[in-house]
Wavefront OBJ file of the C-alpha trace (Angstrom):
o trace
v -0.181 0.085 0.012
v 1.213 3.768 -1.099
v 2.169 5.865 1.880
v -0.424 8.162 3.242
v -0.497 12.217 3.630
v -0.286 12.729 6.928
v -2.035 16.467 7.965
v -1.689 18.686 11.346
v -5.711 20.197 11.645
v -6.600 23.415 12.875
v -9.430 25.284 13.329
v -12.783 23.750 10.862
v -13.945 26.000 7.770
v -17.097 27.054 6.884
v -18.422 28.869 3.488
v -21.707 29.520 3.863
v -22.885 30.904 0.618
v -26.413 32.917 0.536
v -28.805 34.344 -2.604
v -30.451 37.560 -1.097
v -34.878 37.332 -1.719
v -34.371 40.925 -2.629
v -38.731 40.746 -4.452
v -39.577 39.747 -0.809
v -36.917 41.867 1.179
v -38.784 45.238 -0.702
v -41.867 43.716 0.488
v -40.271 44.245 4.275
v -41.144 47.624 5.813
v -37.843 50.471 6.137
v -38.262 50.151 10.151
v -38.613 46.384 10.053
v -35.642 45.875 7.716
v -33.296 48.272 9.801
v -34.766 46.159 13.000
v -33.098 42.331 11.426
v -30.299 44.080 10.536
v -29.652 44.881 14.130
v -30.351 41.183 14.975
v -27.706 40.400 12.554
v -25.223 42.890 13.488
v -25.690 42.291 17.248
v -25.024 38.402 15.854
v -21.813 39.321 14.736
v -20.865 41.548 17.530
v -21.223 37.981 19.700
v -18.696 36.557 16.530
v -16.315 39.370 17.134
v -15.799 38.849 20.632
v -15.094 34.514 19.775
v -12.739 36.355 17.422
v -11.040 38.460 20.042
v -11.244 35.488 22.750
v -8.910 33.505 20.186
v -11.242 30.631 19.666
v -12.268 31.795 16.056
v -12.582 33.488 13.099
v -15.085 35.141 10.615
v -15.176 37.572 7.484
v -17.883 38.134 5.427
v -17.915 38.816 1.152
v -19.961 39.430 -0.669
v -19.894 37.349 -4.404
v -20.209 38.723 -7.968
v -21.861 36.875 -10.788
v -24.957 34.714 -10.403
v -23.961 31.972 -8.229
v -24.399 33.437 -4.528
v -24.867 37.177 -3.022
v -23.118 37.016 0.132
v -20.406 34.767 1.714
v -20.344 34.187 5.748
v -16.809 32.518 5.809
v -16.192 31.007 9.708
v -13.698 28.963 11.170
v -14.073 26.939 14.314
v -11.947 25.122 16.713
v -14.948 22.428 16.319
v -17.452 21.121 13.960
v -20.591 21.638 16.768
v -19.237 25.509 17.420
v -19.438 25.566 13.304
v -22.467 23.564 13.165
v -23.827 26.218 16.203
v -22.873 29.492 14.707
v -24.713 28.091 11.700
v -27.829 27.735 13.065
v -27.418 31.241 14.941
v -27.751 32.906 11.331
v -30.799 30.392 10.348
v -32.203 31.534 13.580
v -32.131 34.704 12.320
v -35.303 37.003 11.441
v -32.836 38.273 7.855
v -32.187 34.479 7.479
v -35.404 34.759 6.213
v -34.306 35.988 2.673
v -30.303 34.683 2.832
v -31.647 31.665 0.643
v -29.088 29.135 0.375
v -26.598 29.386 -2.733
v -24.104 26.374 -1.845
v -21.555 25.470 1.439
v -18.333 23.934 2.195
v -16.471 22.131 4.969
v -13.826 21.531 5.778
v -10.709 21.681 8.010
v -7.775 23.695 7.978
v -4.570 21.450 7.301
v -1.112 21.485 6.577
v 0.248 18.379 5.748
v 3.984 16.007 5.520
v 4.629 17.209 1.854
v 6.360 20.140 2.300
v 10.111 19.419 4.123
v 9.695 20.063 8.101
v 12.097 22.635 9.790
v 10.858 22.106 12.837
v 14.031 20.513 15.952
v 13.296 17.418 16.602
v 11.080 16.708 19.105
v 9.757 19.895 18.915
v 5.303 19.475 19.307
v 4.064 21.323 15.972
v 0.803 22.900 17.571
v 2.728 24.964 19.802
v 5.303 26.236 17.146
v 4.281 29.864 16.169
v 4.035 29.650 12.534
v 2.260 26.429 12.132
v -0.692 28.239 14.292
v -0.255 30.736 11.971
v -1.640 28.728 9.842
v -3.593 26.423 11.386
v -5.505 29.130 12.820
v -5.307 31.697 10.555
v -6.437 35.387 11.508
v -8.281 36.382 7.991
v -7.683 39.172 6.423
v -9.548 42.312 5.187
v -8.575 42.132 1.943
v -11.015 43.138 -0.799
v -11.741 40.805 -2.767
v -11.804 36.691 -2.117
v -11.630 33.707 -4.022
v -12.669 30.033 -3.288
v -12.575 27.412 -5.273
v -12.728 23.862 -4.476
v -10.611 21.269 -5.866
v -9.796 17.289 -6.141
v -6.228 15.437 -7.324
v -7.118 13.129 -9.899
v -7.265 9.117 -9.806
v -7.995 7.348 -13.556
v -5.819 4.939 -15.060
v -3.141 6.873 -16.721
v -2.977 10.472 -14.164
v -4.018 8.272 -10.707
v -2.343 10.609 -7.854
v -2.663 8.097 -5.209
v -0.375 5.500 -6.398
v 3.038 8.125 -6.757
v 5.279 7.362 -4.586
v 5.551 9.822 -1.557
v 9.044 10.817 -2.474
v 7.577 11.975 -5.927
v 4.095 13.042 -4.702
v 6.587 16.164 -2.148
v 8.497 17.058 -4.941
v 5.436 18.298 -7.360
v 4.268 20.239 -3.947
v 7.369 21.502 -3.200
v 7.632 22.832 -7.354
v 4.103 23.884 -6.918
v 4.186 25.618 -3.284
v 7.206 27.814 -5.358
v 5.072 29.028 -7.432
v 2.807 30.118 -4.298
v 5.832 31.990 -2.427
v 6.261 34.658 -5.577
v 2.750 36.018 -4.310
v 3.961 36.326 -0.289
v 2.451 40.090 0.738
v 0.216 39.773 -2.080
v -1.751 36.475 -2.070
v -2.874 35.228 1.629
v -3.804 31.495 1.186
v -5.958 29.185 3.090
v -6.199 25.330 2.132
v -9.130 23.658 4.188
v -8.721 19.767 3.570
v -12.327 18.039 2.804
v -11.209 14.647 2.453
v -14.417 12.726 4.369
v -16.434 16.090 4.725
v -16.645 17.167 1.706
v -17.514 16.216 -2.500
v -14.165 17.358 -3.102
v -10.663 17.046 -1.628
v -9.913 20.757 -0.611
v -10.950 23.616 -0.563
v -9.054 27.017 -1.186
v -9.306 30.480 -0.081
v -7.629 33.598 -1.063
v -7.528 36.720 0.032
v -5.902 39.573 -2.040
v -6.047 43.545 -2.837
v -5.844 42.633 -6.540
v -8.091 40.670 -7.849
v -6.120 39.909 -11.083
v -3.381 38.243 -8.665
v -6.279 35.644 -8.414
v -5.848 35.478 -12.394
v -2.509 35.297 -12.584
v -1.445 32.338 -9.541
v -4.248 30.196 -10.762
v -2.677 30.229 -14.333
v 1.154 29.822 -13.840
v -0.012 26.808 -11.056
v -1.771 25.208 -14.002
v 1.432 24.705 -16.272
v 2.738 23.190 -12.402
v 2.857 19.472 -13.470
v 0.811 18.529 -10.133
v -2.138 20.900 -11.692
v -1.524 20.103 -15.017
v -2.024 16.083 -14.795
v -3.847 15.929 -11.622
v -5.607 18.561 -10.569
v -9.004 18.584 -11.343
v -11.748 22.511 -10.201
v -14.953 22.314 -9.039
v -16.618 26.084 -9.714
v -14.881 29.894 -8.612
v -16.252 32.171 -6.494
v -15.209 35.548 -6.249
v -16.264 38.316 -4.046
v -15.431 41.567 -2.317
v -14.710 42.768 1.135
v -18.327 43.600 3.159
v -17.309 45.574 7.013
v -19.955 44.400 9.560
v -20.517 48.594 9.286
v -21.462 48.590 5.664
v -24.453 45.694 5.772
v -26.878 48.357 6.418
v -25.642 49.772 2.714
v -25.467 46.495 1.270
v -29.203 45.664 2.108
v -30.431 49.259 1.342
v -33.133 48.937 -1.291
l 1 2 3 4 5 6 7 8 9 10 11 12 13 14 15 16 17 18 19 20 21 22 23 24 25 26 27 28 29 30 31 32 33 34 35 36 37 38 39 40 41 42 43 44 45 46 47 48 49 50 51 52 53 54 55 56 57 58 59 60 61 62 63 64 65 66 67 68 69 70 71 72 73 74 75 76 77 78 79 80 81 82 83 84 85 86 87 88 89 90 91 92 93 94 95 96 97 98 99 100 101 102 103 104 105 106 107 108 109 110 111 112 113 114 115 116 117 118 119 120 121 122 123 124 125 126 127 128 129 130 131 132 133 134 135 136 137 138 139 140 141 142 143 144 145 146 147 148 149 150 151 152 153 154 155 156 157 158 159 160 161 162 163 164 165 166 167 168 169 170 171 172 173 174 175 176 177 178 179 180 181 182 183 184 185 186 187 188 189 190 191 192 193 194 195 196 197 198 199 200 201 202 203 204 205 206 207 208 209 210 211 212 213 214 215 216 217 218 219 220 221 222 223 224 225 226 227 228 229 230 231 232 233 234 235 236 237 238 239 240 241 242 243 244 245 246 247 248 249 250 251
């Protein structure tokens, strides 16, 4: 049996995409709409408290195109905590007008494909740089890009039949491309084998949306992607601060 990849796992992740029922929301009186938005902002205020306690993260983006209108991206230490946030959002009055469009569940991960530079015997979960990757602070960058992906398992190109050393070499080359975008793009990898339809959910943050196009184009020519990568839908959005939500929902 071929050697399986090992991972370090951090926060659980939920990408919750919603479509807004604008015709129905237009029938709500301005006073009721303001009341619903106040309830939503109180909910987000409680989320901010959790964030300040270091027990999770969250952000909101307005999605461009017809696949969705809003993304609520949440990170929590447990799957139960993630589900609790999802249920709390669904119980808000404004949730009657936030129709589910798509969701993705994963856990932030680091794999042993990349070289391990930690001291021998060191607990990786106590390493500062590892913790920053597994329990990331979500940046307030102008744009977000999310897409799921899977490694191909065909007869001619089966990622899971390759020796560990060959997979490691390809991933190192793949990561070298990503490092050229350091400072421009922040990347979060969510492992989702056994958790959702694809094997990973990739989230990118950037202030220049064209950097998404540039990095994905370069990586498509890398062997690990050209031979083995299969992608789901790409969803792109613009950052929405909590205090901007009343203007966003204004009709």
